[in-house]
Structure formats: structure tokens, C-alpha cells
TORKOL-4160 file (C-alpha; in steps of 0.2 Angstrom, whole numbers, padded with zeros to 4 digits, m for minus):
372
<pt num="1" X="m0001" Y="m0001" Z="0001"/>
<pt num="2" X="0007" Y="0017" Z="m0006"/>
<pt num="3" X="0002" Y="0031" Z="0008"/>
<pt num="4" X="0008" Y="0047" Z="0000"/>
<pt num="5" X="0025" Y="0041" Z="m0003"/>
<pt num="6" X="0027" Y="0030" Z="0011"/>
<pt num="7" X="0026" Y="0011" Z="0006"/>
<pt num="8" X="0018" Y="0001" Z="0019"/>
<pt num="9" X="0019" Y="m0018" Z="0017"/>
<pt num="10" X="0005" Y="m0030" Z="0024"/>
<pt num="11" X="0017" Y="m0030" Z="0040"/>
<pt num="12" X="0017" Y="m0012" Z="0039"/>
<pt num="13" X="0037" Y="m0012" Z="0038"/>
<pt num="14" X="0048" Y="m0015" Z="0025"/>
<pt num="15" X="0061" Y="m0029" Z="0025"/>
<pt num="16" X="0078" Y="m0025" Z="0019"/>
<pt num="17" X="0092" Y="m0039" Z="0019"/>
<pt num="18" X="0084" Y="m0048" Z="0033"/>
<pt num="19" X="0081" Y="m0032" Z="0044"/>
<pt num="20" X="0065" Y="m0024" Z="0046"/>
<pt num="21" X="0066" Y="m0005" Z="0042"/>
<pt num="22" X="0053" Y="0005" Z="0053"/>
<pt num="23" X="0042" Y="0017" Z="0045"/>
<pt num="24" X="0048" Y="0036" Z="0046"/>
<pt num="25" X="0029" Y="0039" Z="0054"/>
<pt num="26" X="0032" Y="0060" Z="0054"/>
<pt num="27" X="0033" Y="0059" Z="0035"/>
<pt num="28" X="0015" Y="0054" Z="0035"/>
<pt num="29" X="0000" Y="0066" Z="0035"/>
<pt num="30" X="m0016" Y="0064" Z="0045"/>
<pt num="31" X="m0026" Y="0054" Z="0032"/>
<pt num="32" X="m0011" Y="0041" Z="0030"/>
<pt num="33" X="m0011" Y="0039" Z="0049"/>
<pt num="34" X="m0029" Y="0035" Z="0049"/>
<pt num="35" X="m0025" Y="0022" Z="0035"/>
<pt num="36" X="m0011" Y="0015" Z="0045"/>
<pt num="37" X="m0021" Y="0013" Z="0060"/>
<pt num="38" X="m0034" Y="0004" Z="0050"/>
<pt num="39" X="m0021" Y="m0008" Z="0043"/>
<pt num="40" X="m0015" Y="m0012" Z="0061"/>
<pt num="41" X="m0034" Y="m0017" Z="0066"/>
<pt num="42" X="m0037" Y="0001" Z="0074"/>
<pt num="43" X="m0052" Y="0012" Z="0071"/>
<pt num="44" X="m0047" Y="0027" Z="0060"/>
<pt num="45" X="m0049" Y="0039" Z="0075"/>
<pt num="46" X="m0033" Y="0032" Z="0082"/>
<pt num="47" X="m0023" Y="0040" Z="0067"/>
<pt num="48" X="m0029" Y="0056" Z="0071"/>
<pt num="49" X="m0024" Y="0053" Z="0089"/>
<pt num="50" X="m0007" Y="0049" Z="0083"/>
<pt num="51" X="m0006" Y="0065" Z="0072"/>
<pt num="52" X="m0011" Y="0076" Z="0089"/>
<pt num="53" X="0003" Y="0067" Z="0099"/>
<pt num="54" X="0015" Y="0069" Z="0086"/>
<pt num="55" X="0014" Y="0087" Z="0080"/>
<pt num="56" X="0003" Y="0096" Z="0093"/>
<pt num="57" X="0011" Y="0087" Z="0109"/>
<pt num="58" X="0028" Y="0083" Z="0101"/>
<pt num="59" X="0029" Y="0066" Z="0109"/>
<pt num="60" X="0046" Y="0057" Z="0106"/>
<pt num="61" X="0039" Y="0040" Z="0109"/>
<pt num="62" X="0025" Y="0029" Z="0107"/>
<pt num="63" X="0022" Y="0025" Z="0125"/>
<pt num="64" X="0019" Y="0043" Z="0129"/>
<pt num="65" X="0002" Y="0041" Z="0119"/>
<pt num="66" X="m0007" Y="0036" Z="0133"/>
<pt num="67" X="m0025" Y="0038" Z="0126"/>
<pt num="68" X="m0020" Y="0023" Z="0113"/>
<pt num="69" X="m0022" Y="0005" Z="0118"/>
<pt num="70" X="m0006" Y="m0003" Z="0125"/>
<pt num="71" X="m0007" Y="m0018" Z="0112"/>
<pt num="72" X="m0008" Y="m0003" Z="0098"/>
<pt num="73" X="0008" Y="0007" Z="0105"/>
<pt num="74" X="0017" Y="m0009" Z="0106"/>
<pt num="75" X="0013" Y="m0012" Z="0088"/>
<pt num="76" X="0018" Y="0006" Z="0083"/>
<pt num="77" X="0034" Y="0004" Z="0091"/>
<pt num="78" X="0039" Y="m0013" Z="0080"/>
<pt num="79" X="0033" Y="m0006" Z="0065"/>
<pt num="80" X="0037" Y="0013" Z="0065"/>
<pt num="81" X="0048" Y="0027" Z="0073"/>
<pt num="82" X="0048" Y="0044" Z="0080"/>
<pt num="83" X="0062" Y="0055" Z="0072"/>
<pt num="84" X="0068" Y="0070" Z="0080"/>
<pt num="85" X="0079" Y="0083" Z="0072"/>
<pt num="86" X="0092" Y="0087" Z="0085"/>
<pt num="87" X="0105" Y="0102" Z="0080"/>
<pt num="88" X="0123" Y="0098" Z="0077"/>
<pt num="89" X="0128" Y="0115" Z="0080"/>
<pt num="90" X="0119" Y="0132" Z="0086"/>
<pt num="91" X="0126" Y="0150" Z="0082"/>
<pt num="92" X="0120" Y="0165" Z="0089"/>
<pt num="93" X="0122" Y="0182" Z="0080"/>
<pt num="94" X="0126" Y="0199" Z="0089"/>
<pt num="95" X="0107" Y="0204" Z="0085"/>
<pt num="96" X="0100" Y="0188" Z="0092"/>
<pt num="97" X="0098" Y="0178" Z="0076"/>
<pt num="98" X="0099" Y="0159" Z="0079"/>
<pt num="99" X="0105" Y="0148" Z="0066"/>
<pt num="100" X="0105" Y="0128" Z="0069"/>
<pt num="101" X="0114" Y="0115" Z="0058"/>
<pt num="102" X="0106" Y="0100" Z="0058"/>
<pt num="103" X="0114" Y="0082" Z="0052"/>
<pt num="104" X="0101" Y="0068" Z="0045"/>
<pt num="105" X="0106" Y="0050" Z="0048"/>
<pt num="106" X="0113" Y="0050" Z="0029"/>
<pt num="107" X="0125" Y="0063" Z="0034"/>
<pt num="108" X="0116" Y="0076" Z="0024"/>
<pt num="109" X="0116" Y="0093" Z="0032"/>
<pt num="110" X="0105" Y="0108" Z="0032"/>
<pt num="111" X="0102" Y="0125" Z="0041"/>
<pt num="112" X="0087" Y="0133" Z="0050"/>
<pt num="113" X="0087" Y="0152" Z="0056"/>
<pt num="114" X="0076" Y="0160" Z="0070"/>
<pt num="115" X="0074" Y="0179" Z="0066"/>
<pt num="116" X="0068" Y="0188" Z="0084"/>
<pt num="117" X="0062" Y="0206" Z="0081"/>
<pt num="118" X="0065" Y="0214" Z="0098"/>
<pt num="119" X="0057" Y="0229" Z="0106"/>
<pt num="120" X="0069" Y="0240" Z="0114"/>
<pt num="121" X="0067" Y="0232" Z="0132"/>
<pt num="122" X="0073" Y="0217" Z="0124"/>
<pt num="123" X="0057" Y="0209" Z="0123"/>
<pt num="124" X="0051" Y="0198" Z="0106"/>
<pt num="125" X="0036" Y="0206" Z="0097"/>
<pt num="126" X="0039" Y="0194" Z="0082"/>
<pt num="127" X="0048" Y="0178" Z="0082"/>
<pt num="128" X="0051" Y="0171" Z="0064"/>
<pt num="129" X="0058" Y="0153" Z="0058"/>
<pt num="130" X="0065" Y="0153" Z="0041"/>
<pt num="131" X="0063" Y="0135" Z="0037"/>
<pt num="132" X="0072" Y="0124" Z="0023"/>
<pt num="133" X="0063" Y="0113" Z="0013"/>
<pt num="134" X="0077" Y="0105" Z="0003"/>
<pt num="135" X="0097" Y="0101" Z="0006"/>
<pt num="136" X="0105" Y="0112" Z="m0006"/>
<pt num="137" X="0095" Y="0120" Z="m0021"/>
<pt num="138" X="0094" Y="0116" Z="m0040"/>
<pt num="139" X="0089" Y="0133" Z="m0047"/>
<pt num="140" X="0106" Y="0139" Z="m0047"/>
<pt num="141" X="0103" Y="0159" Z="m0045"/>
<pt num="142" X="0120" Y="0166" Z="m0046"/>
<pt num="143" X="0119" Y="0177" Z="m0031"/>
<pt num="144" X="0114" Y="0164" Z="m0018"/>
<pt num="145" X="0125" Y="0154" Z="m0007"/>
<pt num="146" X="0113" Y="0138" Z="m0006"/>
<pt num="147" X="0113" Y="0137" Z="m0026"/>
<pt num="148" X="0133" Y="0134" Z="m0025"/>
<pt num="149" X="0128" Y="0117" Z="m0015"/>
<pt num="150" X="0118" Y="0109" Z="m0031"/>
<pt num="151" X="0103" Y="0099" Z="m0026"/>
<pt num="152" X="0105" Y="0085" Z="m0013"/>
<pt num="153" X="0089" Y="0079" Z="m0007"/>
<pt num="154" X="0070" Y="0083" Z="m0002"/>
<pt num="155" X="0067" Y="0086" Z="0016"/>
<pt num="156" X="0051" Y="0076" Z="0022"/>
<pt num="157" X="0036" Y="0085" Z="0030"/>
<pt num="158" X="0041" Y="0079" Z="0047"/>
<pt num="159" X="0059" Y="0085" Z="0045"/>
<pt num="160" X="0052" Y="0103" Z="0039"/>
<pt num="161" X="0040" Y="0105" Z="0054"/>
<pt num="162" X="0053" Y="0098" Z="0067"/>
<pt num="163" X="0064" Y="0113" Z="0062"/>
<pt num="164" X="0049" Y="0124" Z="0068"/>
<pt num="165" X="0046" Y="0113" Z="0083"/>
<pt num="166" X="0064" Y="0115" Z="0088"/>
<pt num="167" X="0064" Y="0134" Z="0086"/>
<pt num="168" X="0049" Y="0135" Z="0095"/>
<pt num="169" X="0056" Y="0126" Z="0110"/>
<pt num="170" X="0072" Y="0137" Z="0108"/>
<pt num="171" X="0062" Y="0153" Z="0107"/>
<pt num="172" X="0052" Y="0149" Z="0123"/>
<pt num="173" X="0068" Y="0146" Z="0132"/>
<pt num="174" X="0077" Y="0162" Z="0126"/>
<pt num="175" X="0064" Y="0175" Z="0122"/>
<pt num="176" X="0049" Y="0169" Z="0134"/>
<pt num="177" X="0036" Y="0165" Z="0121"/>
<pt num="178" X="0033" Y="0154" Z="0106"/>
<pt num="179" X="0036" Y="0159" Z="0087"/>
<pt num="180" X="0025" Y="0168" Z="0078"/>
<pt num="181" X="0028" Y="0166" Z="0059"/>
<pt num="182" X="0036" Y="0154" Z="0047"/>
<pt num="183" X="0043" Y="0157" Z="0031"/>
<pt num="184" X="0049" Y="0142" Z="0018"/>
<pt num="185" X="0064" Y="0154" Z="0012"/>
<pt num="186" X="0078" Y="0143" Z="0019"/>
<pt num="187" X="0088" Y="0130" Z="0009"/>
<pt num="188" X="0080" Y="0125" Z="m0008"/>
<pt num="189" X="0064" Y="0128" Z="m0018"/>
<pt num="190" X="0049" Y="0124" Z="m0009"/>
<pt num="191" X="0038" Y="0122" Z="m0024"/>
<pt num="192" X="0050" Y="0108" Z="m0030"/>
<pt num="193" X="0046" Y="0099" Z="m0014"/>
<pt num="194" X="0028" Y="0103" Z="m0016"/>
<pt num="195" X="0018" Y="0088" Z="m0007"/>
<pt num="196" X="0030" Y="0088" Z="0008"/>
<pt num="197" X="0029" Y="0106" Z="0008"/>
<pt num="198" X="0010" Y="0106" Z="0007"/>
<pt num="199" X="0010" Y="0092" Z="0022"/>
<pt num="200" X="0021" Y="0102" Z="0033"/>
<pt num="201" X="0009" Y="0117" Z="0031"/>
<pt num="202" X="m0005" Y="0105" Z="0037"/>
<pt num="203" X="0006" Y="0100" Z="0052"/>
<pt num="204" X="0010" Y="0118" Z="0055"/>
<pt num="205" X="m0008" Y="0126" Z="0054"/>
<pt num="206" X="m0019" Y="0111" Z="0058"/>
<pt num="207" X="m0029" Y="0114" Z="0076"/>
<pt num="208" X="m0021" Y="0095" Z="0081"/>
<pt num="209" X="m0004" Y="0101" Z="0075"/>
<pt num="210" X="0006" Y="0116" Z="0079"/>
<pt num="211" X="m0010" Y="0127" Z="0078"/>
<pt num="212" X="m0002" Y="0143" Z="0068"/>
<pt num="213" X="m0013" Y="0152" Z="0059"/>
<pt num="214" X="m0010" Y="0151" Z="0039"/>
<pt num="215" X="m0009" Y="0168" Z="0038"/>
<pt num="216" X="0007" Y="0168" Z="0049"/>
<pt num="217" X="0014" Y="0156" Z="0035"/>
<pt num="218" X="0023" Y="0163" Z="0019"/>
<pt num="219" X="0029" Y="0150" Z="0004"/>
<pt num="220" X="0043" Y="0159" Z="m0007"/>
<pt num="221" X="0047" Y="0153" Z="m0023"/>
<pt num="222" X="0057" Y="0158" Z="m0038"/>
<pt num="223" X="0043" Y="0158" Z="m0049"/>
<pt num="224" X="0037" Y="0140" Z="m0054"/>
<pt num="225" X="0022" Y="0145" Z="m0065"/>
<pt num="226" X="0014" Y="0128" Z="m0065"/>
<pt num="227" X="0016" Y="0125" Z="m0046"/>
<pt num="228" X="0011" Y="0143" Z="m0042"/>
<pt num="229" X="m0006" Y="0138" Z="m0051"/>
<pt num="230" X="m0007" Y="0122" Z="m0042"/>
<pt num="231" X="m0004" Y="0130" Z="m0025"/>
<pt num="232" X="m0019" Y="0143" Z="m0030"/>
<pt num="233" X="m0031" Y="0127" Z="m0034"/>
<pt num="234" X="m0026" Y="0117" Z="m0018"/>
<pt num="235" X="m0024" Y="0135" Z="m0007"/>
<pt num="236" X="m0019" Y="0129" Z="0010"/>
<pt num="237" X="m0021" Y="0146" Z="0015"/>
<pt num="238" X="m0004" Y="0153" Z="0015"/>
<pt num="239" X="0004" Y="0169" Z="0008"/>
<pt num="240" X="0015" Y="0168" Z="m0007"/>
<pt num="241" X="0032" Y="0177" Z="m0010"/>
<pt num="242" X="0040" Y="0177" Z="m0027"/>
<pt num="243" X="0058" Y="0179" Z="m0027"/>
<pt num="244" X="0059" Y="0192" Z="m0042"/>
<pt num="245" X="0076" Y="0201" Z="m0040"/>
<pt num="246" X="0075" Y="0209" Z="m0058"/>
<pt num="247" X="0060" Y="0218" Z="m0068"/>
<pt num="248" X="0064" Y="0213" Z="m0087"/>
<pt num="249" X="0068" Y="0195" Z="m0094"/>
<pt num="250" X="0085" Y="0199" Z="m0100"/>
<pt num="251" X="0091" Y="0205" Z="m0082"/>
<pt num="252" X="0082" Y="0191" Z="m0073"/>
<pt num="253" X="0089" Y="0176" Z="m0085"/>
<pt num="254" X="0107" Y="0184" Z="m0082"/>
<pt num="255" X="0106" Y="0179" Z="m0064"/>
<pt num="256" X="0090" Y="0166" Z="m0062"/>
<pt num="257" X="0091" Y="0151" Z="m0073"/>
<pt num="258" X="0073" Y="0148" Z="m0071"/>
<pt num="259" X="0068" Y="0162" Z="m0081"/>
<pt num="260" X="0077" Y="0156" Z="m0096"/>
<pt num="261" X="0062" Y="0143" Z="m0100"/>
<pt num="262" X="0047" Y="0151" Z="m0108"/>
<pt num="263" X="0036" Y="0141" Z="m0095"/>
<pt num="264" X="0044" Y="0150" Z="m0081"/>
<pt num="265" X="0048" Y="0169" Z="m0088"/>
<pt num="266" X="0040" Y="0184" Z="m0083"/>
<pt num="267" X="0026" Y="0182" Z="m0096"/>
<pt num="268" X="0022" Y="0164" Z="m0088"/>
<pt num="269" X="0025" Y="0171" Z="m0072"/>
<pt num="270" X="0013" Y="0185" Z="m0074"/>
<pt num="271" X="m0001" Y="0172" Z="m0080"/>
<pt num="272" X="0001" Y="0161" Z="m0065"/>
<pt num="273" X="0001" Y="0176" Z="m0053"/>
<pt num="274" X="m0016" Y="0182" Z="m0060"/>
<pt num="275" X="m0024" Y="0164" Z="m0058"/>
<pt num="276" X="m0017" Y="0163" Z="m0041"/>
<pt num="277" X="m0024" Y="0181" Z="m0036"/>
<pt num="278" X="m0041" Y="0177" Z="m0044"/>
<pt num="279" X="m0042" Y="0159" Z="m0035"/>
<pt num="280" X="m0037" Y="0167" Z="m0018"/>
<pt num="281" X="m0039" Y="0184" Z="m0017"/>
<pt num="282" X="m0024" Y="0186" Z="m0007"/>
<pt num="283" X="m0009" Y="0199" Z="m0013"/>
<pt num="284" X="0009" Y="0194" Z="m0017"/>
<pt num="285" X="0024" Y="0199" Z="m0010"/>
<pt num="286" X="0039" Y="0202" Z="m0022"/>
<pt num="287" X="0056" Y="0199" Z="m0014"/>
<pt num="288" X="0068" Y="0209" Z="m0023"/>
<pt num="289" X="0087" Y="0209" Z="m0019"/>
<pt num="290" X="0096" Y="0225" Z="m0023"/>
<pt num="291" X="0114" Y="0222" Z="m0032"/>
<pt num="292" X="0124" Y="0237" Z="m0035"/>
<pt num="293" X="0124" Y="0242" Z="m0054"/>
<pt num="294" X="0114" Y="0227" Z="m0059"/>
<pt num="295" X="0095" Y="0230" Z="m0054"/>
<pt num="296" X="0095" Y="0247" Z="m0045"/>
<pt num="297" X="0094" Y="0261" Z="m0056"/>
<pt num="298" X="0079" Y="0272" Z="m0056"/>
<pt num="299" X="0072" Y="0265" Z="m0073"/>
<pt num="300" X="0073" Y="0248" Z="m0064"/>
<pt num="301" X="0062" Y="0255" Z="m0051"/>
<pt num="302" X="0049" Y="0261" Z="m0063"/>
<pt num="303" X="0049" Y="0243" Z="m0072"/>
<pt num="304" X="0049" Y="0234" Z="m0056"/>
<pt num="305" X="0033" Y="0246" Z="m0052"/>
<pt num="306" X="0025" Y="0240" Z="m0068"/>
<pt num="307" X="0027" Y="0223" Z="m0062"/>
<pt num="308" X="0019" Y="0225" Z="m0045"/>
<pt num="309" X="0003" Y="0232" Z="m0053"/>
<pt num="310" X="0001" Y="0214" Z="m0062"/>
<pt num="311" X="m0010" Y="0209" Z="m0046"/>
<pt num="312" X="m0011" Y="0218" Z="m0028"/>
<pt num="313" X="0006" Y="0216" Z="m0021"/>
<pt num="314" X="0019" Y="0224" Z="m0012"/>
<pt num="315" X="0038" Y="0224" Z="m0013"/>
<pt num="316" X="0051" Y="0220" Z="0000"/>
<pt num="317" X="0066" Y="0226" Z="m0005"/>
<pt num="318" X="0081" Y="0216" Z="0001"/>
<pt num="319" X="0099" Y="0223" Z="0006"/>
<pt num="320" X="0111" Y="0210" Z="m0002"/>
<pt num="321" X="0121" Y="0199" Z="0009"/>
<pt num="322" X="0139" Y="0196" Z="0001"/>
<pt num="323" X="0143" Y="0179" Z="m0001"/>
<pt num="324" X="0162" Y="0174" Z="m0003"/>
<pt num="325" X="0166" Y="0170" Z="m0022"/>
<pt num="326" X="0150" Y="0176" Z="m0029"/>
<pt num="327" X="0153" Y="0194" Z="m0040"/>
<pt num="328" X="0138" Y="0204" Z="m0032"/>
<pt num="329" X="0139" Y="0219" Z="m0020"/>
<pt num="330" X="0126" Y="0228" Z="m0009"/>
<pt num="331" X="0119" Y="0244" Z="m0019"/>
<pt num="332" X="0125" Y="0259" Z="m0010"/>
<pt num="333" X="0113" Y="0267" Z="0002"/>
<pt num="334" X="0110" Y="0283" Z="m0007"/>
<pt num="335" X="0104" Y="0273" Z="m0024"/>
<pt num="336" X="0093" Y="0263" Z="m0012"/>
<pt num="337" X="0086" Y="0279" Z="m0006"/>
<pt num="338" X="0083" Y="0285" Z="m0024"/>
<pt num="339" X="0076" Y="0268" Z="m0030"/>
<pt num="340" X="0064" Y="0268" Z="m0015"/>
<pt num="341" X="0057" Y="0286" Z="m0020"/>
<pt num="342" X="0053" Y="0281" Z="m0036"/>
<pt num="343" X="0043" Y="0265" Z="m0030"/>
<pt num="344" X="0034" Y="0277" Z="m0018"/>
<pt num="345" X="0029" Y="0289" Z="m0031"/>
<pt num="346" X="0023" Y="0275" Z="m0042"/>
<pt num="347" X="0012" Y="0271" Z="m0027"/>
<pt num="348" X="0019" Y="0254" Z="m0024"/>
<pt num="349" X="0019" Y="0247" Z="m0005"/>
<pt num="350" X="0038" Y="0243" Z="m0002"/>
<pt num="351" X="0048" Y="0238" Z="0014"/>
<pt num="352" X="0066" Y="0235" Z="0016"/>
<pt num="353" X="0074" Y="0219" Z="0024"/>
<pt num="354" X="0088" Y="0224" Z="0032"/>
<pt num="355" X="0103" Y="0211" Z="0037"/>
<pt num="356" X="0100" Y="0199" Z="0051"/>
<pt num="357" X="0111" Y="0186" Z="0056"/>
<pt num="358" X="0126" Y="0192" Z="0044"/>
<pt num="359" X="0140" Y="0189" Z="0056"/>
<pt num="360" X="0137" Y="0170" Z="0056"/>
<pt num="361" X="0130" Y="0170" Z="0038"/>
<pt num="362" X="0113" Y="0167" Z="0043"/>
<pt num="363" X="0106" Y="0182" Z="0033"/>
<pt num="364" X="0096" Y="0181" Z="0016"/>
<pt num="365" X="0104" Y="0170" Z="0002"/>
<pt num="366" X="0118" Y="0166" Z="0014"/>
<pt num="367" X="0114" Y="0149" Z="0020"/>
<pt num="368" X="0125" Y="0135" Z="0013"/>
<pt num="369" X="0133" Y="0120" Z="0022"/>
<pt num="370" X="0152" Y="0124" Z="0020"/>
<pt num="371" X="0156" Y="0107" Z="0026"/>
<pt num="372" X="0146" Y="0098" Z="0011"/>
């Protein structure tokens, strides 16, 4: 039986060279857990109880699931396992940004960032987790450190959700409150790991999971038009951000290989975003990293304003964080201010994202496992 990518034999486990490989139960969604419960001789609602224990209460073992029959817990322990992410390294920046390095059993590594927005008294008014959806990235954006790794693997829905749970626990220890927002802006292209990303969103937003509002979750993409349409049709209720970074096909193709195909160029992107807004009614956020001498002229600002009028949107200008070995520099402050003035004059809603965690390579575009 194939349950959303998890193969379960009649014994609910897989025989490999005489040894039984137990199921990674956190990689299963709520419906799959219901099916697993039925397969193991229980009622479907037992699967919903497992979901709540795993993702709502953070159970680390089946024996903690005290409202399940003892015999069922023992059977679960035989055929499945509860994997839990543990960091190999934690770094804290001067601005209190935290970066965690996780190592999987395969030896592959990836990073997650906790970004606090602090009050003057040190309290946190906003705590955002920037999660990775893949190890490495296949998109090859010329300015991004993660792209230099190439693509290594997709993360499971449980591995994505566990990043949030770990950072939530750390936030409560350090800042006295849980996380408030999640952005899929870490390693990888989320829409290339579509099913696992959607399952992780369910975990984060379901009342029996972590209980976050979908409005507090943002999925970022380089602009995969077909997947944007699919996201609109599935509509998990999250916000959509598009990594634009250039207002013309010529400029964008020079730094983002995704734009070189007709299926994912600006024309295709516009049609997909119009479909997205028509289906969801939600505005788009354009992420625009400002590079010195490449996309930061006043003419570029006017072209960006034209793009922003495709559908209701806002523009988030990102201060570039230099990456060793890459030929990009941050735009000077005076040119940035001139760029912003043009956007404001064009009635564009614009914000500026300043660098956070730059001294530990945790800022936007800097995530890369150097040991890899």
C-alpha cells in the first residue's frame, strides 16, 4: 500500500536484507496515519490521535501516547519510529538571530534560522522561523550561497515541521514566548518539494498540529508558474512570496536560470500570479534583492513598479548579503533611497529588509553548509 509516498507492506514495515526498516511516521500526513491505524487493526480515529501526539504535543515515543491501547502502542513501536531533529551546531549572532545546523542519519546537513524582532526592552514582538525545504538547491541563482551546493535531497514533511518545533522550543527558552511566523525561505525551492511542503503546512496550521494561523506562514518561490497555479487551486491559505530580483526577462535570466524557459519566464509568471490572485484573493509579495549596478537604477524601479501592478502586491527590498566567491555587491545607500523614492512615487507599497544574522552567515541568501 502506498500512503502518500510511504510504502507499507502487509506487516506495515519493510524487509531489507533480513532486517526490518521501520516507517518514519512523521513523514505521513493525517490521512495516512488514519490508514495506518486501520491497517494495524484499529479504528481510523486512532490515526488522528497519533497526529495530535506527534505534532501537537511533540511526543518523542509511542509510549507517551497514553490514550492509545497499550497493545497498539507496542505494535506501532515495532513497525514505526519517531525521528526527531537534533542540531549539530547552534550559532547566535550579535543581533540575537539563531542559526541551527541539522545532520540527518544520511550525513546530509541543512540549516534553519530563527529571526527575532526585538523591542527596545529586549522582549520579542515577532519570532520568525526561516525553514529549509530541501538540502541544497537546483535553481542555481547566481547570487545565492545555497545554489553553490547543488541539489542534495528533499526534506520530508516531518523534517520541515521539526525545524519549527525545535526553534519554537528554543524561542520559549530564550525569549519567553513561542514563534509567531514561519517562512519557507531557507535552503531549497519549496515548490519543487511540493507535496512535503503542503503536508508540513498542514502540520503547522492544523488545530491538532502546531496550531499556527495559515496567515502566519509564507511560502517563497523563484517563480515556478505551474506550481503557483497548483498552489492556488489547492489553497492551503498561506501567503505567497516571489523571488523576483529583476524587472525584465533579460536581467532576470542573467542571474536566475529559471527565467530562461518560456514556461517560467516573466510572461508565464504573470499569468500564474493572475490565476493565483483570482483563486485566492490574496496579494503577492515580491522579494527583490538590490544589487550594485545590476538592478538598482531608477529605470529599474519604474519597471519594477509596472510588475507590481500585475496583481495587488507589495515589494520587499532585500539588502544583499555578500557571499564569498560570488561577484555581487550591495547597492549603496544613496542609490537604494533613490530607488525607494521612485517606487513610492509610483504608489508601490514597499518595505526594506535589513540584514539579520550576517555575522554568522544566517542572512538572506547566505545559507550553505560549507562542510558539504
